LOTIPA-66903 format. One record per residue: residue in three letters; x, y negated, z negated of N, C-alpha, C in turn. Coordinates in Angstrom, 1 decimal, always signed. Atoms other than C-alpha are relative to their C-alpha. Layout:
% residues N
R   aa     nxx     nyy     nzz    caxx    cayy    cazz     cxx     cyy     czz
R  ala       X       Y       Z       X       Y       Z       X       Y       Z
...
END
This chain:
% residues 152
R   aa     nxx     nyy     nzz    caxx    cayy    cazz     cxx     cyy     czz
R  met    +1.2    -0.8    -0.1   +92.7    +2.5  -119.2    -0.6    -0.2    +1.4
R  gln    +0.7    +0.1    -1.3   +90.7    +3.3  -116.1    -1.4    +0.7    -0.1
R  ala    +1.3    -0.6    +0.0   +87.0    +4.0  -115.7    +0.0    +1.3    +0.8
R  arg    +0.2    -1.2    -0.7   +85.9    +7.4  -114.6    -0.6    -0.2    +1.4
R  met    +0.7    +0.3    -1.2   +83.8    +5.9  -111.9    -0.5    -1.5    -0.1
R  lys    +0.7    +1.3    +0.0   +82.1    +2.6  -110.9    -1.2    +0.1    -0.9
R  asn    +1.1    +0.0    +0.9   +79.5    +1.6  -113.4    -1.3    +0.4    +0.8
R  pro    +1.2    -0.5    -0.7   +76.3    +3.5  -112.4    -1.0    -1.2    +0.2
R  leu    +1.0    +1.1    -0.2   +74.3    +0.2  -112.8    +0.5    -0.9    +1.1
R  met    -0.5    +0.7    -1.2   +76.5    -1.3  -110.1    -0.3    +0.8    +1.3
R  ile    +0.4    -0.9    -1.1   +75.7    +1.7  -107.9    -1.5    -0.2    +0.3
R  phe    +1.4    +0.2    -0.1   +72.0    +1.2  -108.5    -0.4    -1.4    -0.6
R  pro    +0.3    +1.4    +0.5   +71.6    -2.6  -108.9    -1.5    -0.2    -0.4
R  asp    +1.4    +0.1    +0.3   +67.8    -2.3  -108.9    -0.3    +0.5    -1.4
R  ala    +0.1    -0.5    +1.3   +68.1    -0.3  -112.1    +0.5    -1.0    -1.0
R  leu    -0.5    +1.0    +0.9   +70.2    -3.0  -113.7    -1.0    -1.2    -0.1
R  gln    +1.0    +1.1    +0.0   +67.7    -5.7  -112.7    -1.3    +0.4    -0.8
R  ala    +1.1    -0.5    +0.8   +64.9    -3.6  -114.2    +0.3    -0.1    -1.5
R  leu    -0.4    +0.1    +1.4   +66.7    -3.3  -117.5    +0.2    -1.4    -0.5
R  leu    -0.1    +1.4    +0.4   +67.5    -7.0  -117.6    -1.4    -0.6    -0.1
R  ala    +1.4    +0.5    +0.1   +63.8    -7.7  -117.0    -0.6    +0.5    -1.3
R  val    +0.5    -0.6    +1.2   +62.9    -5.4  -119.9    +0.6    -0.9    -1.2
R  ala    -0.7    +0.8    +1.1   +65.5    -7.3  -122.1    -0.6    -1.4    -0.1
R  lys    +0.5    +1.4    +0.0   +64.1   -10.7  -121.0    -1.5    +0.0    -0.6
R  ser    +1.4    +0.0    +0.5   +60.5    -9.6  -121.7    -0.1    +0.2    -1.5
R  ala    +0.0    -0.3    +1.4   +61.5    -8.5  -125.2    +0.5    -1.2    -0.8
R  gln    -0.5    +1.1    +0.8   +62.8   -11.9  -126.2    -1.2    -0.5    -0.8
R  gln    +1.1    +0.3    +0.9   +60.7   -13.0  -129.2    +0.4    -1.1    -0.9
R  asp    -0.2    +1.1    +0.9   +60.4   -16.2  -131.1    +0.3    +0.3    -1.4
R  gly    -0.2    -0.4    +1.4   +60.3   -14.4  -134.4    +1.3    +0.6    -0.4
R  val    -1.3    -0.6    +0.2   +63.8   -13.1  -134.0    +1.0    -1.2    +0.2
R  pro    -1.0    +1.1    -0.2   +66.5   -15.8  -134.6    +1.0    +0.3    +1.2
R  leu    -0.8    -0.2    -1.2   +68.7   -16.3  -131.5    +1.2    +0.9    -0.2
R  arg    -1.2    -0.8    +0.2   +71.8   -14.8  -133.0    -0.2    +1.4    -0.4
R  thr    +0.2    -1.3    +0.5   +70.3   -11.7  -134.5    +0.1    +1.1    +1.1
R  pro    -0.2    -1.0    -1.0   +70.1    -9.7  -131.2    +1.5    +0.2    +0.4
R  tyr    -1.4    -0.1    -0.2   +73.8   -10.4  -130.7    +0.6    +0.9    -1.1
R  leu    -0.5    -0.8    +1.1   +74.5    -8.9  -134.1    -0.4    +1.5    +0.2
R  val    +0.6    -1.3    -0.3   +72.3    -5.9  -133.3    +0.8    +0.7    +1.1
R  cys    -0.7    -0.6    -1.1   +74.0    -5.3  -130.0    +1.5    +0.3    -0.4
R  leu    -1.4    -0.2    +0.4   +77.5    -5.7  -131.5    +0.1    +1.2    -0.9
R  arg    -0.1    -1.1    +1.0   +76.8    -3.3  -134.4    -0.3    +1.4    +0.7
R  ala    +0.2    -1.2    -0.7   +75.3    -0.6  -132.2    +1.2    +0.4    +0.9
R  ser    -1.2    -0.3    -0.9   +78.2    -0.9  -129.7    +1.2    +0.4    -0.8
R  gln    -1.1    -0.4    +0.9   +80.7    -0.6  -132.6    -0.2    +1.5    -0.3
R  ile    +0.3    -1.3    +0.4   +79.0    +2.6  -133.7    +0.2    +1.0    +1.2
R  asn    -0.1    -0.8    -1.2   +78.9    +4.0  -130.2    +1.3    +0.0    +0.7
R  gly    -1.4    +0.0    -0.6   +82.5    +3.1  -129.4    +0.0    -0.6    +1.4
R  cys    +0.0    +0.6    -1.3   +81.5    +1.0  -126.4    +0.8    -1.3    +0.1
R  ser    -0.9    +1.2    +0.0   +84.4    -1.4  -125.9    -0.6    -1.1    +0.9
R  val    +0.5    +0.9    -1.0   +82.7    -3.1  -122.9    -1.1    -0.9    -0.8
R  cys    +1.1    +0.7    +0.6   +79.6    -4.1  -125.0    +0.5    -0.7    -1.3
R  val    -0.5    +0.7    +1.2   +81.6    -4.9  -128.2    +0.6    -1.4    +0.5
R  asp    -0.7    +1.2    -0.6   +83.7    -7.4  -126.1    -1.1    -1.0    +0.5
R  met    +1.0    +0.9    -0.6   +80.7    -8.8  -124.2    -0.9    -0.7    -1.0
R  his    +0.9    +0.6    +0.9   +78.4    -9.3  -127.1    +0.6    -0.9    -1.1
R  ala    -0.7    +0.9    +0.9   +81.0   -10.8  -129.4    +0.3    -1.3    +0.7
R  arg    -0.3    +1.3    -0.7   +81.9   -13.3  -126.7    -1.3    -0.8    +0.2
R  asp    +1.3    +0.6    -0.1   +78.2   -14.0  -126.0    -0.5    -0.6    -1.3
R  ala    +0.4    +0.5    +1.3   +77.5   -14.4  -129.7    +0.8    -1.3    -0.3
R  arg    -0.8    +1.3    +0.3   +80.4   -17.0  -130.0    -0.6    -1.1    +0.8
R  lys    +0.6    +1.0    -0.8   +78.9   -18.9  -127.1    -1.3    -0.5    -0.5
R  ala    +1.3    +0.4    +0.6   +75.6   -18.9  -128.9    +0.1    -0.7    -1.4
R  gly    -0.2    +0.7    +1.3   +77.2   -20.5  -132.0    +0.4    +0.9    -1.1
R  glu    -0.3    -0.9    +1.1   +78.1   -17.4  -134.0    +1.5    -0.3    -0.4
R  thr    -1.4    +0.2    +0.5   +81.2   -17.7  -136.2    +0.8    +1.2    +0.0
R  asp    -0.9    -1.1    +0.0   +84.3   -15.6  -136.1    -0.1    +0.8    -1.3
R  glu    +0.1    -0.6    +1.3   +83.9   -14.9  -139.8    -1.1    +1.0    +0.0
R  arg    +1.1    -1.0    -0.1   +80.5   -13.2  -139.2    +0.2    +1.1    +1.0
R  leu    -0.3    -1.0    -1.0   +81.6   -11.5  -136.1    +0.9    +1.1    -0.5
R  phe    -1.0    -0.9    +0.5   +84.6   -10.0  -137.8    -0.6    +1.0    -1.1
R  ala    +0.5    -0.7    +1.1   +82.4    -8.8  -140.6    -1.2    +1.0    +0.3
R  val    +1.2    -0.8    -0.3   +79.6    -7.1  -138.7    +0.2    +1.5    -0.3
R  ala    -0.3    -1.4    +0.3   +81.2    -3.6  -139.1    -0.2    +0.3    -1.4
R  ala    +0.0    -0.2    +1.4   +81.2    -4.1  -142.8    -1.1    -0.9    -0.6
R  trp    +1.1    +1.0    +0.4   +77.9    -6.1  -143.1    -0.5    +0.2    -1.4
R  arg    +0.5    -0.2    +1.3   +76.8    -4.4  -146.3    +0.9    -0.6    -1.1
R  glu    -0.9    +0.5    +0.9   +79.9    -5.6  -148.1    +0.3    -1.5    +0.2
R  ala    -0.3    +1.4    -0.3   +80.1    -9.1  -146.6    -1.1    -0.9    -0.4
R  pro    +1.0    +1.0    +0.5   +78.3   -12.1  -148.0    -0.6    -0.9    +1.1
R  phe    +0.3    +0.9    -1.1   +77.7   -13.7  -144.6    -1.3    +0.1    +0.7
R  phe    +1.2    -0.4    -0.7   +74.4   -12.2  -143.6    -1.3    -0.3    -0.8
R  thr    +1.3    +0.2    +0.7   +70.8   -13.1  -144.5    -0.7    +1.3    -0.2
R  asp    +0.7    -1.3    +0.2   +68.4   -10.5  -145.8    -0.7    +0.5    +1.2
R  ala    +0.6    -0.4    -1.3   +66.6   -10.5  -142.5    +1.0    +0.6    +0.9
R  glu    -1.0    -0.6    -0.9   +69.8    -9.9  -140.6    +0.5    +1.4    -0.5
R  arg    -0.3    -1.3    +0.6   +70.7    -7.1  -143.0    -1.0    +1.0    +0.3
R  ala    +1.1    -0.9    -0.3   +67.3    -5.5  -142.4    +0.2    +0.4    +1.5
R  ala    -0.1    -0.3    -1.4   +67.9    -5.8  -138.6    +1.2    +0.9    +0.2
R  leu    -1.2    -0.8    -0.2   +71.4    -4.3  -138.9    -0.2    +1.4    -0.6
R  ala    +0.4    -1.3    +0.5   +70.1    -1.4  -141.1    -0.9    +0.8    +1.0
R  leu    +0.9    -0.6    -1.0   +67.4    -0.7  -138.5    +0.8    +0.4    +1.2
R  thr    -0.8    -0.3    -1.1   +70.0    -0.8  -135.8    +0.8    +1.3    -0.3
R  glu    -0.8    -1.2    +0.3   +72.2    +1.7  -137.5    -0.8    +1.3    -0.1
R  ala    +0.8    -1.2    +0.1   +69.4    +4.1  -138.3    -0.5    +0.4    +1.4
R  ala    +0.5    -0.3    -1.4   +68.0    +3.9  -134.7    +1.1    +0.4    +0.9
R  thr    -1.1    -0.3    -0.9   +71.4    +4.3  -133.2    +0.5    +1.4    -0.4
R  arg    -0.4    -1.3    +0.5   +72.3    +7.4  -135.4    -1.1    +0.9    -0.3
R  leu    +1.2    -0.8    +0.3   +69.1    +9.3  -135.0    +0.3    +1.4    -0.5
R  ser    -0.2    -1.4    +0.4   +70.6   +12.7  -135.5    +0.8    +0.2    -1.3
R  asp    -0.8    +0.0    +1.2   +72.5   +11.8  -138.7    -0.8    +0.4    -1.2
R  arg    +0.9    -0.4    +1.1   +69.5   +12.5  -141.0    -1.3    +0.6    +0.4
R  ala    +1.3    -0.7    -0.3   +66.3   +14.5  -141.2    -1.1    -1.0    +0.4
R  asp    +1.0    +1.1    -0.2   +64.2   +11.3  -141.3    +0.9    -1.1    +0.7
R  pro    -0.9    +0.9    -0.6   +66.1    +9.2  -138.7    -0.1    -1.5    -0.4
R  val    +0.2    +1.4    +0.4   +64.5    +5.9  -139.6    -0.9    +0.0    -1.2
R  pro    +0.8    -0.2    +1.2   +63.3    +6.2  -143.2    -0.9    -1.2    -0.2
R  asp    +0.9    +1.1    +0.3   +60.4    +4.2  -144.4    +0.6    -1.2    -0.7
R  glu    -0.7    +1.1    +0.7   +62.7    +2.2  -146.7    +0.6    -1.0    +0.9
R  ile    -0.6    +0.8    -1.0   +64.6    +0.9  -143.7    -1.0    -0.8    +0.8
R  trp    +1.1    +0.6    -0.9   +61.5    +0.3  -141.6    -0.8    -1.1    -0.8
R  asn    +0.8    +0.9    +0.9   +59.6    -1.4  -144.5    +0.8    -1.3    -0.3
R  glu    -0.8    +1.2    +0.2   +62.5    -3.8  -145.2    +0.0    -0.8    +1.3
R  ala    +0.1    +0.8    -1.2   +62.6    -4.8  -141.6    -1.4    -0.6    +0.2
R  ala    +1.4    +0.5    -0.2   +58.8    -5.2  -141.5    -0.3    -1.1    -1.0
R  arg    +0.2    +1.1    +1.0   +59.1    -7.5  -144.6    +0.5    -1.3    +0.6
R  his    -0.6    +1.2    -0.6   +61.2    -9.9  -142.5    -0.5    -0.4    +1.4
R  tyr    +0.4    +0.2    -1.4   +59.8    -9.5  -139.0    -1.4    +0.4    +0.2
R  asp    +1.4    -0.4    -0.4   +56.2    -9.5  -137.7    +0.1    +1.1    +1.1
R  glu    +0.0    -1.1    -0.9   +55.1    -6.8  -135.3    +0.6    -0.3    +1.4
R  pro    -0.6    +0.3    -1.2   +56.1    -8.6  -132.1    +1.6    -0.1    -0.1
R  ala    -1.5    +0.1    +0.3   +59.6    -9.4  -133.6    +0.6    +1.4    -0.2
R  leu    -0.4    -1.3    +0.2   +59.9    -5.8  -134.7    +0.1    +0.8    +1.4
R  ala    +0.0    -0.7    -1.3   +59.0    -4.6  -131.2    +1.2    -0.5    +0.8
R  ser    -1.2    +0.6    -0.7   +61.7    -7.0  -129.8    +1.3    +0.7    -0.5
R  leu    -1.2    -0.7    +0.6   +64.3    -5.5  -132.2    +0.1    +1.4    +0.5
R  val    -0.1    -1.5    -0.4   +63.4    -1.9  -131.3    +0.4    +0.1    +1.4
R  ile    -0.4    -0.1    -1.4   +63.6    -2.6  -127.6    +1.4    -0.4    +0.2
R  asn    -1.4    +0.4    -0.1   +66.9    -4.4  -128.0    +0.9    +1.1    -0.5
R  ile    -0.8    -1.1    +0.5   +68.3    -1.5  -130.0    +0.0    +1.1    +1.0
R  ala    +0.1    -1.1    -1.0   +67.1    +1.0  -127.5    +0.8    -0.3    +1.3
R  leu    -0.7    +0.4    -1.2   +68.5    -1.0  -124.6    +1.5    +0.0    -0.2
R  ile    -1.4    +0.0    +0.2   +71.9    -1.5  -126.1    +0.6    +1.4    -0.1
R  asn    -0.4    -1.4    +0.1   +72.1    +2.2  -126.9    +0.1    +0.6    +1.4
R  phe    +0.0    -0.5    -1.4   +71.3    +2.9  -123.2    +1.2    -0.5    +0.7
R  phe    -1.2    +0.5    -0.6   +74.0    +0.6  -122.0    +1.3    +0.6    -0.6
R  asn    -1.2    -0.6    +0.6   +76.5    +2.0  -124.5    +0.2    +1.4    +0.5
R  arg    -0.2    -1.4    -0.5   +75.9    +5.5  -123.3    +0.5    +0.1    +1.4
R  ile    -0.5    +0.1    -1.4   +76.4    +4.6  -119.7    +1.5    -0.3    +0.0
R  asn    -1.4    +0.5    +0.0   +79.6    +2.7  -120.5    +1.0    +1.0    -0.6
R  ala    -0.8    -1.0    +0.7   +81.0    +5.3  -122.9    +0.2    +1.2    +0.8
R  thr    +0.0    -1.2    -0.8   +80.2    +8.2  -120.7    +1.0    -0.1    +1.2
R  thr    -0.8    +0.2    -1.2   +81.9    +6.7  -117.6    +1.3    -0.8    -0.3
R  arg    -1.2    +0.6    +0.5   +84.7    +5.1  -119.7    +0.2    -1.4    +0.6
R  gln    -0.2    +1.4    -0.6   +84.1    +1.5  -118.5    +0.9    -0.7    -0.9
R  val    -1.1    +0.7    +0.6   +86.9    -0.8  -119.5    -0.5    -1.4    -0.5
R  ala    +0.3    +1.3    +0.6   +86.4    -3.8  -121.8    +0.6    -1.1    +0.9
R  gly    -0.5    +1.1    -0.9   +86.8    -7.1  -119.8    -0.3    +0.2    +1.4
R  ser    +0.2    -0.3    -1.4   +85.7    -5.4  -116.6    -1.3    -0.5    +0.5
R  val    +1.3    +0.5    -0.4   +82.2    -6.8  -116.6    +0.1    -1.5    +0.5
R  pro    -0.1    +1.3    -0.5   +82.0    -9.9  -114.4    -0.8    -1.0    -0.9
R  arg    +0.6    +1.0    +0.9   +81.2   -13.0  -116.5    -0.4    -1.2    +0.8
END
């Protein structure tokens, strides 16, 4: 595989720094450390972003995530490895990633379940993380960035 072009965020490094600053500002104590990795991994799977699937799975392992849970993220509804709060975050991730798949993109049922597990700052953190990973996925998928090409 070969990328169509250099990653646009490497062409405009100030944009990357701004996005990383947004991500850092959205870190919230009410969201367990490993949940954002699961969120990023699931959105990246949906969007077919091999760069982010690879990166976030590796980062999650470094943060203590198990292979068992990482392998099951794509089938989280059927796997017994996730907490109710993680399931709510994953459902919110899927809804917010697949906005055009239904008339009500993020139904109250999904939102209310997430709100049952996360307070407003934590929900804000999740929403920002979901939006950011979708942004990164779209850049990488559009320009066909290659998994393993991101400097570690």
